[in-house]
C-alpha positions, 0 to 999 in steps of 0.5 A: 889733405882734404877736410870734411866740412858741413854747410851751417846756416848761421844767424851771425858769424862775428870776428872776436880776435885774430884767430877766432869767430863767434858763431850764433845759430837761429836757435840761440846756441853759440860757439867760439870757432877757430878761423882756420876751420871756417872755410867761407861762405856757401853760395848755394844757400839763399834764405840766409848766410851759410858757411862751410865749417870743418865737421870735426870742430862742429861735433865738439861744439854746442852749435846747431847744425845739419849734416845733410850738406857735406863737402870736402875742402881742397887746400891745394885749389882752395875750393869746396868739392862735393861729396860723392858717394861711390856705390859699386854694384856687381852684375851677375848675368843670368845663365842662358842655355845655348840654342843650336840653330841651323843657318838659313838657306837664304843666307848661305851662298 
């Protein structure tokens, strides 16, 4: 089952035990996160270190984050997959009246 994750830029992420991290955001907010819900670094961010963290745990903690960059962690492959929104649009063609044309004599045998 895939897990919805957010890319979170953090000032620091420190291991405090075998099962938990202490995360500090740039605004000074802190939270203790289970290691099972931190899925690794987001290598696309270059200004600071960003981590993929499960979105459900972020909603419960008082940690600063933005929900703009979302991905899905696939436990089978161990990789992040992009968030793809599928929009289905139904095309309804215009109704065009049939026009009766006589064939060109040049094209007839």
